[in-house]
N, C-alpha and C positions, 0 to 999 in steps of 0.2 A: 400615674393616674390619680392626681390629687385635686383636680379642679372640682369645685362644688357644683352639682347640677342645679339648673334653675327649676323651680316648681313646674310640674307638668299640668297643663289645663285639663281638668276632669269635670267640666261643667255639665256635660250632657246627662249624667246620672245613669246612663245605660251601662250594662256589663261590658267589660273589655272584649270578651268573646262569648258568644252564645251559640251553641250547636244543638239543633233539634232533629232527632231521628235521622242523622246524617248517614247516607249510604253512597258508596262509590264503587262501581263495578268496571272491570276491564275485560275485553275479549281474551280468552285463554290462548296461549301459544301451543297448547297441546290438544290432541284429540279432536272432538267435534268442533266445527266452526261456530256452533251455537253455544258452546260452553263459555262460562264467564268465571273470572276470578273476582270475588267480592273483597276488595281491599279494606273497605270501611263498612261495618255492618250494623248500623243503627246506633251511632254514638250520640248521647245527650251530655252536654257539658256546659257549665257556666263558670267563667273566670272573672273575678271582680278587678277593678283598677287597683294597681299597686301590688298585686300578688306576684311572687316568683314561683313559677310552676314548671316542674320537670316532667317531660314525657319519657317514659321508659317502656321497653318491650323488646322481644326477640326480633330477629330478622323476619321480614314479611308481616309484621304485626299491623302495619298501617299507620305508623307514626308520621312518616314524611308525607304520605298521601293526605292525612288529616291537615297537616300544616299547610300543604299546597292549597287546600280549599280555603283555609283561613286567610291566605295571602291572595286569593282570587286567581291563582295560577291554573287551577282546574275547577270545573263546575261539578257540583254533586249530581249523582244519578237521581237521587231523591233526598228530601229533607232540606233544611236551611242552615246557612251559616251567616252570622251577623257579627260585625266588629264595631263596637260603640254605636249599635243600633243601625248601622249602615250595611249595605252589601259590601263584601270584602274589597272589590276593585274600587269602589267609591272611597273607602277609607284609605286605601293605598294612594290613590291619586290626590286625595286631600292632604297627604303628608302625615296622617295619623298613625301609620304603620310603616316600619322598616324591618328588613330581614338581614341576617348575617348567615350566608350559605357557605358551603365548604369549598366550592370551586367556582371559577369563572369571574368575569366582571373586572379584570385588571389588565392594563396595558403595560407590558414588561419594560418598554423603553422610557416610560415616564418616571419621574421621581415620585416619592410619597406625597410631597406637597403639591406637585403638579397634578397628581391624580385627584386629590381632594378638591383642589380648585376647579378642575374640569367638571367633576360631578356637581359641585356646588353651583356652577353656572347654569345647570339645568333646572334649578329650583327658583321660583319667584321670590321666596323668602327662605333663608337658611341660617343655621348657627354659624358664628365666625369660624373660618377655616382653622386658625391657630388654636381656637378653643377645642375643637374636636380632635385635632392632632394631639394636644396635651392630654385630653381625657382618655385617648386610646393608648397613651404611653409611647408616642412615636416622635417626640420632640428631637431626640438624638438621631433619629433615622430620617428626618424630613427631607434631606437632600440626597438620600440614597435611591438608586434606581430600583424599581419593583423587582427586576430580574435578579438583583443582588440580595433581596430580602429572603429570609428563611420562610418555611411554611407557616410557622407560628407568627412571624412578623407580618406576613401577608394577611393572615386571619385578623390581626389587630387593625390592619388597614381597612379591611372590609367592615370592621366594627366602626371605625371612624366615619366611613361613608354612610353607614346606617344612622349615625347620630346627626347628620347634616340637617334633615328636616325637623329635628327636635320631636321625634315621634312619641305618641302616647303609649304605643305598644311596640316592643321589640320581639321578633320571632327569630330564634337562633337554632340552627341545625348543626349539632356537634361544634359549638362555638370555640372550644379551646383545643381542637385537634391540632397537633404540632407544637403547642406551647409547652415551655418547660414549667416546672412546679411553681416557680416564683411568678412568672407571667400569668399563670392560671389563677393564682391567688389574688394578684393585683386586679385581674379582669373581674373576678367575682366581687371584690371590694367595690369596684366601680358600679357593678350591676346592683348591688344592694343599696348604694347611695342613690342610684337612680330610682329604685323602687321606693325608697323613703321619700323621694320628691314627688311620687305619684305615678311614675312610669311602670307599666306592666311588662314583665319579662316572662316569656314562654320559651323553653328550650328542650330540644331532643338531645339525649346523650347516651353513650354506652358506658360512661364512667359512673359506676354505682356510687363510689365514694363522693363524686362531685354532686350527684343528686342528693345524697344523704347530708352533705355539709352545707349546701348552698340553697336548696329549694325550700320554700315554706310549705310546699304541697307537692305530692307526687301523683301523677296519673299514670297508671300501669295499663298498657294496652297489649292484648294478645288476640290473634284471630280476628282483627278488625273491631273488637269490642273493648270497652273499659272493664277490666276485671277487678280493679281496686282504685280508690281515689281517697287520699287523705295525707296526713303528715307521715313522716317516716315511722313514728311509733305506732300509728294507726295501721299502716300497711303491715308492719311486723305482726301486730296482734291478729290481723285477719288471716295471716298466712298459715302458720303451722305450730303454734304453741311454743314449746321450748326444745332445746337440743340437750340431750343427756349423753355424756361420754364416760367411759370407764376402761381400765386396763384389765384384760381377761387372762386367766392362766394359760401358759403356752400349750398349744395342742388342742385347745377347746374353742378356738375362735369360730371356725367354720360351723360347728354344730350350734353354737350360741347364736350366731347371726341368723341361721335358718329358723331358730325358735323365735327370735325377736321379730322376725318378719311376719309371724303368724299372730302377733299381739294386736288387738283392736286399737285403732287410733294411731298406729305407727305409720308415718309417712315415708320414712327413708332410713336405711341402715347402711353405714359406710364402714369398711375395714381399713384401718391404718396400722398395719403390723398387728401387734397384740391389743391394740386399742380399737374400740368401736365407738362410733358416733351415731346416735339415734335421734331422729327428729320425730316428735310425737305430740299429740294433743294432751295426753295424760302423762306428764313427766313423772308423777309420783309412782304410778304402776310400773313404769319402765325402770325407775331407780330401785324399787324393791326387788324386781326380778334380777337386775344386774348384781345387786349386793347379796341378796339372801339365797338365790338359787343358782346363779351362774358364776359365783366366786369373784366378782369384779372388785377392783380396788381403785383408789384415786378418782372417785366419782366427782363429776363436775356437771352442773346444770346451769345453762345460760339461755336467755331469751334469744330467739332466732334473729339473725342479722338481716340486713336488707338483701344481701345476696341470696340467702336461703328463702326469703319471702319471694324474691323474683323467680327463683326456680320453682317454688311450689305453686304460686298463683298463675304463672304462664305455662307450666308444664314443660319448660325447656331450659335446662341448666347450662347447656353449652355456651350460650351467649354471655351469661353471667360470668362463667369461668374465663372465657376468652377476654372479656373486658377487664377482669381483674388481673389476669396473667400477662396480657400484652399491653394494656393501656391504650389500644389503638383500634378504633372501630373499623378501620379499613380491612383488617384481617378477617373480621367476621363477614363483611360485605362481599369479600372476594369469593366466599364459599356459597353464595346464594345461587339458587337455580333460576332459570329465566322467569318463571312465574313469581318467585319470591322477589326478584328485582323489580317487578312491576309494582309491588305493594309495599316497598320500604316505607 
């Protein structure tokens, strides 16, 4: 993926994405027929051209529903969504927006090159076929049938197809699912080169490390609302102060944990054998208690990481742990309830 991207036209001066009081509701599958699930609950968001923005949030947070409205795949219940000052469908039809989704859109019996050529024929103007194949890192796979490509290779093919109209905005839903570490790194090198050329990149991901490493900005969504918006460092500072850990004398852990949980400003206390890990706004108070009153040793104080910020701000640590431990968003989605599946 070494081809240098051409500068992206940004002449309109309008934001890449502007969402105002955006609401989307669906009929509930449970209980009263009049009940609704509010997937997106009043989102206001402005993304400027050239930004690389990650959408993070637990299952059912409304990330995918929000992106669907940005792509014009579904209409808001109320509020407005604009892409480069246009209605989303107008921006898509005009070739200003492309998307890389996780599934669908590929014919298994065609080769990679045949697939790109076929989709290119549907555009009045498009980037050269060989150029997008190179940019997606598919040159060595160009004559391979889609059915013989791995999941990560098929995802790179979807990326190549998204580049054909030379879009000003790329919307990516779990873009590196199935890619190995090297392919993932190459993919994001390409994305940052594109952003430097003026292209806007917005992606939803369950990989916290990916958002931390590659996004300029993180938008954290929970319950259909934006609960945090900023750089990784800003998200961490909003979340939960610092994490204080220490080793306690054998036999005293349970009693010490119970006491720590009564201290004001303590958000979470974890037991790890004889070691406790405390997340708190006032780390100095916790440190003094651990050292002077509870007999703690090997004290360590660190700023909360992105995972801890995710857990604190969304109130749901399960998805963060699943994403870290499995590296695969599909495991988390398999556990969704019917109403959660409506509002991914």
